[in-house]
MDAnalysis code that builds the backbone (N, CA, C; Angstrom):
import MDAnalysis as mda
import numpy as np

u = mda.Universe.empty(357, n_residues=119, atom_resindex=np.repeat(np.arange(119), 3), trajectory=True)
u.add_TopologyAttr("name", ["N", "CA", "C"] * 119)
u.add_TopologyAttr("resid", np.arange(1, 120))
u.add_TopologyAttr("resname", ["THR", "CYS", "PRO", "LEU", "GLU", "ARG", "ILE", "GLY", "CYS", "PRO", "PHE", "LYS", "ASP", "ALA", "GLY", "CYS", "THR", "ALA", "LYS", "VAL", "ALA", "ARG", "LYS", "GLU", "MET", "GLU", "GLY", "HIS", "LEU", "GLU", "THR", "ASN", "THR", "GLN", "LYS", "HIS", "LEU", "MET", "SER", "VAL", "PHE", "THR", "SER", "TYR", "GLN", "LYS", "LEU", "LEU", "MET", "GLN", "ASN", "GLU", "GLU", "LEU", "LYS", "GLU", "GLU", "ALA", "GLN", "MET", "LEU", "LYS", "MET", "GLU", "SER", "ARG", "LYS", "GLU", "VAL", "GLN", "GLU", "LEU", "LYS", "GLU", "LYS", "VAL", "GLN", "GLU", "SER", "LYS", "GLU", "GLU", "LEU", "LYS", "GLU", "GLN", "VAL", "GLN", "GLU", "LEU", "ASN", "GLU", "GLU", "THR", "GLN", "GLU", "LEU", "LYS", "GLU", "GLU", "VAL", "GLU", "GLU", "LEU", "ASN", "GLU", "GLU", "THR", "GLN", "GLU", "LEU", "LYS", "GLU", "GLU", "VAL", "LYS", "LYS", "LEU", "LYS"])
u.atoms.positions = np.array([
    [45.456, -7.349, 22.464],
    [45.131, -5.942, 22.576],
    [46.397, -5.143, 22.882],
    [47.095, -4.888, 21.824],
    [48.353, -4.154, 21.923],
    [48.076, -2.690, 22.268],
    [48.802, -2.120, 23.250],
    [48.567, -0.722, 23.632],
    [49.008, 0.274, 22.559],
    [49.814, -0.170, 21.588],
    [50.263, 0.747, 20.532],
    [49.369, 0.669, 19.280],
    [48.466, -0.303, 19.282],
    [47.566, -0.432, 18.132],
    [46.692, 0.813, 18.021],
    [46.603, 1.335, 16.763],
    [45.778, 2.528, 16.529],
    [44.327, 2.068, 16.354],
    [43.454, 2.687, 17.112],
    [42.033, 2.333, 17.050],
    [41.206, 3.594, 16.808],
    [40.033, 3.375, 16.247],
    [39.136, 4.497, 15.983],
    [38.425, 4.938, 17.246],
    [38.123, 6.206, 17.269],
    [37.422, 6.803, 18.406],
    [36.012, 6.217, 18.490],
    [35.544, 5.905, 19.709],
    [34.181, 5.389, 19.855],
    [33.101, 6.390, 19.425],
    [33.500, 7.637, 19.194],
    [32.558, 8.662, 18.736],
    [32.628, 8.854, 17.212],
    [33.156, 7.849, 16.514],
    [33.275, 7.972, 15.054],
    [31.912, 8.133, 14.396],
    [30.869, 7.457, 14.936],
    [29.533, 7.599, 14.358],
    [28.971, 9.004, 14.550],
    [29.540, 9.743, 15.495],
    [29.111, 11.127, 15.721],
    [30.006, 12.099, 14.961],
    [30.992, 11.565, 14.230],
    [31.803, 12.436, 13.383],
    [33.274, 12.531, 13.729],
    [33.711, 11.922, 14.817],
    [35.125, 12.001, 15.175],
    [35.911, 11.016, 14.313],
    [36.901, 11.534, 13.607],
    [37.686, 10.700, 12.689],
    [39.031, 10.290, 13.274],
    [39.257, 10.611, 14.541],
    [40.556, 10.339, 15.171],
    [40.817, 8.839, 15.297],
    [42.099, 8.475, 15.032],
    [42.588, 7.124, 15.295],
    [43.848, 7.314, 16.135],
    [43.789, 6.794, 17.339],
    [44.924, 6.989, 18.250],
    [45.337, 5.646, 18.834],
    [46.541, 5.618, 19.396],
    [47.022, 4.398, 20.032],
    [46.087, 4.040, 21.180],
    [45.858, 2.750, 21.341],
    [44.936, 2.283, 22.377],
    [45.253, 2.912, 23.733],
    [46.569, 3.016, 24.070],
    [46.947, 3.557, 25.378],
    [46.664, 5.052, 25.497],
    [46.463, 5.745, 24.357],
    [46.197, 7.192, 24.378],
    [44.708, 7.520, 24.245],
    [43.866, 6.486, 24.113],
    [42.442, 6.737, 23.881],
    [41.802, 7.463, 25.042],
    [42.146, 7.097, 26.269],
    [41.550, 7.758, 27.428],
    [41.856, 9.257, 27.409],
    [43.070, 9.604, 27.069],
    [43.442, 11.018, 26.984],
    [42.672, 11.719, 25.870],
    [42.535, 11.027, 24.734],
    [41.775, 11.609, 23.615],
    [40.342, 11.903, 24.052],
    [39.739, 10.937, 24.755],
    [38.352, 11.113, 25.182],
    [38.220, 12.264, 26.167],
    [39.185, 12.387, 27.108],
    [39.134, 13.478, 28.088],
    [39.353, 14.830, 27.423],
    [40.300, 14.894, 26.500],
    [40.630, 16.143, 25.831],
    [39.494, 16.610, 24.910],
    [38.788, 15.678, 24.319],
    [37.774, 16.014, 23.306],
    [36.335, 15.820, 23.777],
    [36.137, 15.816, 25.093],
    [34.792, 15.587, 25.633],
    [33.788, 16.592, 25.082],
    [34.139, 17.863, 25.109],
    [33.203, 18.892, 24.646],
    [32.932, 18.730, 23.140],
    [33.976, 18.469, 22.368],
    [33.815, 18.266, 20.924],
    [32.911, 17.057, 20.653],
    [33.150, 15.977, 21.389],
    [32.333, 14.775, 21.219],
    [30.876, 15.044, 21.591],
    [30.687, 15.756, 22.691],
    [29.334, 16.080, 23.134],
    [28.610, 16.921, 22.089],
    [29.293, 17.891, 21.504],
    [28.683, 18.724, 20.469],
    [28.364, 17.888, 19.225],
    [29.263, 16.974, 18.881],
    [29.022, 16.105, 17.729],
    [27.798, 15.221, 17.957],
    [27.710, 14.661, 19.159],
    [26.555, 13.820, 19.493],
    [25.277, 14.657, 19.461],
    [25.339, 15.865, 19.998],
    [24.164, 16.735, 20.013],
    [23.737, 17.110, 18.595],
    [24.703, 17.414, 17.739],
    [24.403, 17.750, 16.344],
    [23.774, 16.547, 15.640],
    [24.336, 15.371, 15.877],
    [23.771, 14.159, 15.285],
    [22.345, 13.935, 15.784],
    [22.141, 14.180, 17.056],
    [20.816, 14.029, 17.648],
    [19.821, 14.990, 16.995],
    [20.241, 16.233, 16.800],
    [19.359, 17.211, 16.162],
    [19.007, 16.787, 14.732],
    [19.999, 16.280, 14.004],
    [19.733, 15.809, 12.641],
    [18.732, 14.659, 12.655],
    [18.911, 13.749, 13.604],
    [17.984, 12.623, 13.710],
    [16.572, 13.094, 14.047],
    [16.471, 14.091, 14.916],
    [15.152, 14.644, 15.240],
    [14.486, 15.229, 13.994],
    [15.271, 15.971, 13.207],
    [14.723, 16.567, 11.988],
    [14.306, 15.480, 11.004],
    [15.146, 14.473, 10.846],
    [14.803, 13.371, 9.939],
    [13.537, 12.654, 10.414],
    [13.449, 12.483, 11.720],
    [12.277, 11.826, 12.293],
    [11.009, 12.631, 11.990],
    [11.076, 13.943, 12.145],
    [9.917, 14.795, 11.850],
    [9.554, 14.718, 10.366],
    [10.575, 14.745, 9.502],
    [10.318, 14.644, 8.069],
    [9.648, 13.311, 7.739],
    [10.134, 12.240, 8.354],
    [9.548, 10.923, 8.114],
    [8.115, 10.847, 8.636],
    [7.865, 11.478, 9.782],
    [6.503, 11.502, 10.316],
    [5.568, 12.225, 9.346],
    [6.024, 13.367, 8.833],
    [5.207, 14.133, 7.887],
    [4.956, 13.323, 6.618],
    [5.999, 12.676, 6.130],
    [5.859, 11.862, 4.920],
    [4.892, 10.696, 5.160],
    [5.016, 10.068, 6.320],
    [4.121, 8.954, 6.651],
    [2.677, 9.439, 6.736],
    [2.476, 10.605, 7.327],
    [1.122, 11.169, 7.436],
    [0.552, 11.464, 6.055],
    [1.385, 12.020, 5.191],
    [0.943, 12.336, 3.840],
    [0.590, 11.054, 3.083],
    [1.436, 10.035, 3.199],
    [1.164, 8.753, 2.543],
    [-0.115, 8.117, 3.085],
    [-0.319, 8.265, 4.368],
    [-1.523, 7.724, 4.992],
    [-2.765, 8.404, 4.421],
    [-2.698, 9.722, 4.286],
    [-3.832, 10.465, 3.742],
    [-4.078, 10.078, 2.280],
    [-2.995, 9.956, 1.512],
    [-3.125, 9.560, 0.104],
    [-3.728, 8.164, 0.002],
    [-3.284, 7.266, 0.867],
    [-3.802, 5.894, 0.854],
    [-5.287, 5.879, 1.182],
    [-5.683, 6.660, 2.168],
    [-7.103, 6.725, 2.535],
    [-7.935, 7.234, 1.359],
    [-7.410, 8.252, 0.681],
    [-8.123, 8.816, -0.465],
    [-8.254, 7.754, -1.565],
    [-7.169, 7.047, -1.852],
    [-7.191, 6.010, -2.882],
    [-8.152, 4.886, -2.508],
    [-8.151, 4.504, -1.243],
    [-9.052, 3.446, -0.786],
    [-10.500, 3.895, -0.968],
    [-10.784, 5.147, -0.627],
    [-12.142, 5.670, -0.775],
    [-12.551, 5.680, -2.247],
    [-11.641, 6.102, -3.114],
    [-11.939, 6.116, -4.544],
    [-12.211, 4.707, -5.060],
    [-11.416, 3.744, -4.593],
    [-11.621, 2.354, -5.007],
    [-12.960, 1.819, -4.505],
    [-13.313, 2.181, -3.277],
    [-14.599, 1.750, -2.736],
    [-15.741, 2.294, -3.593],
    [-15.614, 3.564, -3.992],
    [-16.651, 4.177, -4.825],
    [-16.743, 3.474, -6.180],
    [-15.586, 3.153, -6.770],
    [-15.588, 2.451, -8.061],
    [-16.214, 1.066, -7.925],
    [-15.897, 0.383, -6.844],
    [-16.465, -0.944, -6.616],
    [-17.986, -0.834, -6.481],
    [-18.441, 0.166, -5.741],
    [-19.877, 0.356, -5.557],
    [-20.558, 0.643, -6.901],
    [-19.943, 1.507, -7.708],
    [-20.489, 1.817, -9.031],
    [-20.560, 0.550, -9.884],
    [-19.493, -0.227, -9.853],
    [-19.458, -1.473, -10.632],
    [-20.538, -2.436, -10.167],
    [-20.731, -2.526, -8.858],
    [-21.768, -3.411, -8.324],
    [-23.148, -2.979, -8.833],
    [-23.385, -1.677, -8.810],
    [-24.674, -1.172, -9.265],
    [-24.868, -1.440, -10.758],
    [-23.820, -1.211, -11.529],
    [-23.908, -1.474, -12.971],
    [-24.177, -2.956, -13.232],
    [-23.465, -3.820, -12.528],
    [-23.662, -5.260, -12.702],
    [-25.072, -5.671, -12.281],
    [-25.546, -5.074, -11.220],
    [-26.894, -5.377, -10.751],
    [-27.917, -5.015, -11.830],
    [-27.736, -3.848, -12.440],
    [-28.631, -3.421, -13.523],
    [-28.540, -4.382, -14.710],
    [-27.327, -4.770, -15.057],
    [-27.141, -5.691, -16.182],
    [-27.800, -7.039, -15.908],
    [-27.663, -7.528, -14.687],
    [-28.280, -8.804, -14.316],
    [-29.806, -8.673, -14.410],
    [-30.330, -7.550, -13.948],
    [-31.777, -7.321, -14.015],
    [-32.245, -7.319, -15.472],
    [-31.510, -6.624, -16.332],
    [-31.856, -6.581, -17.754],
    [-31.806, -7.981, -18.366],
    [-30.777, -8.737, -18.034],
    [-30.661, -10.099, -18.558],
    [-31.800, -10.988, -18.057],
    [-32.178, -10.802, -16.816],
    [-33.307, -11.569, -16.276],
    [-34.595, -11.241, -17.025],
    [-34.786, -9.958, -17.308],
    [-35.975, -9.546, -18.052],
    [-35.959, -10.128, -19.467],
    [-34.816, -10.055, -20.119],
    [-34.691, -10.616, -21.463],
    [-34.926, -12.127, -21.446],
    [-34.404, -12.793, -20.456],
    [-34.591, -14.241, -20.328],
    [-36.076, -14.562, -20.161],
    [-36.744, -13.780, -19.341],
    [-38.179, -14.009, -19.135],
    [-38.950, -13.799, -20.444],
    [-38.603, -12.759, -21.176],
    [-39.256, -12.506, -22.466],
    [-39.019, -13.668, -23.431],
    [-37.771, -14.159, -23.462],
    [-37.457, -15.286, -24.338],
    [-38.210, -16.547, -23.924],
    [-38.353, -16.760, -22.633],
    [-39.115, -17.912, -22.152],
    [-40.569, -17.819, -22.626],
    [-41.104, -16.624, -22.526],
    [-42.488, -16.425, -22.957],
    [-42.622, -16.668, -24.462],
    [-41.650, -16.175, -25.227],
    [-41.673, -16.386, -26.670],
    [-41.567, -17.876, -27.004],
    [-40.695, -18.583, -26.289],
    [-40.540, -20.013, -26.516],
    [-41.856, -20.722, -26.185],
    [-42.484, -20.318, -25.116],
    [-43.762, -20.919, -24.734],
    [-44.810, -20.690, -25.821],
    [-44.860, -19.488, -26.350],
    [-45.801, -19.175, -27.435],
    [-45.495, -20.028, -28.668],
    [-44.212, -20.131, -28.983],
    [-43.827, -20.944, -30.140],
    [-44.170, -22.412, -29.934],
    [-44.001, -22.887, -28.719],
    [-44.364, -24.271, -28.403],
    [-45.866, -24.479, -28.589],
    [-46.626, -23.494, -28.135],
    [-48.079, -23.589, -28.300],
    [-48.458, -23.591, -29.781],
    [-47.838, -22.698, -30.542],
    [-48.115, -22.628, -31.982],
    [-47.717, -23.939, -32.669],
    [-46.577, -24.468, -32.259],
    [-46.115, -25.733, -32.833],
    [-47.125, -26.834, -32.532],
    [-47.602, -26.860, -31.326],
    [-48.589, -27.874, -30.938],
    [-49.864, -27.721, -31.764],
    [-50.296, -26.475, -31.946],
    [-51.497, -26.226, -32.750],
    [-51.288, -26.683, -34.191],
    [-50.117, -26.392, -34.719],
    [-49.820, -26.790, -36.091],
    [-49.772, -28.315, -36.221],
    [-49.241, -28.975, -35.241],
    [-49.196, -30.432, -35.250],
    [-50.614, -30.996, -35.272],
    [-51.446, -30.394, -34.477],
    [-52.833, -30.857, -34.430],
    [-53.522, -30.627, -35.774],
    [-53.260, -29.490, -36.396],
    [-53.852, -29.197, -37.695],
    [-53.358, -30.175, -38.754],
    [-52.066, -30.500, -38.688],
    [-51.492, -31.453, -39.639],
    [-52.149, -32.814, -39.432],
    [-52.350, -33.161, -38.203],
    [-53.007, -34.447, -37.899],
    [-54.412, -34.478, -38.500],
    [-55.123, -33.387, -38.399],
    [-56.481, -33.294, -38.910],
    [-56.490, -33.411, -40.438],
    [-55.451, -32.855, -41.046],
    [-55.393, -32.878, -42.510],
    [-55.041, -34.259, -43.037],
    [-54.486, -35.073, -42.276],
    [-54.087, -36.425, -42.719],
    [-55.216, -37.327, -42.835],
])
């Protein structure tokens, strides 16, 4: 840790671009206290504004997501009802076909008996 080595100000993240010799850093910090404080305060204000913007964006996304979820729920419900109706129709058709098959079986049996009589 050479005292002549130039190092960046610890307030660089707040905007201070100074690079001074390690041995002069204490003087830099004392001389620029007010400037550093204002830079930190400005950075803080920007962060507060960004935070508010992000909160608003998150709230908006949350509302949009809720709306989309509700729409999907409604579509699912509609689909369930449609499928239920289709299943009911298929059940009715199946029952009708069973009855027709039963009638045909009866007719076939009658015809077999008639053929037997004719022999």
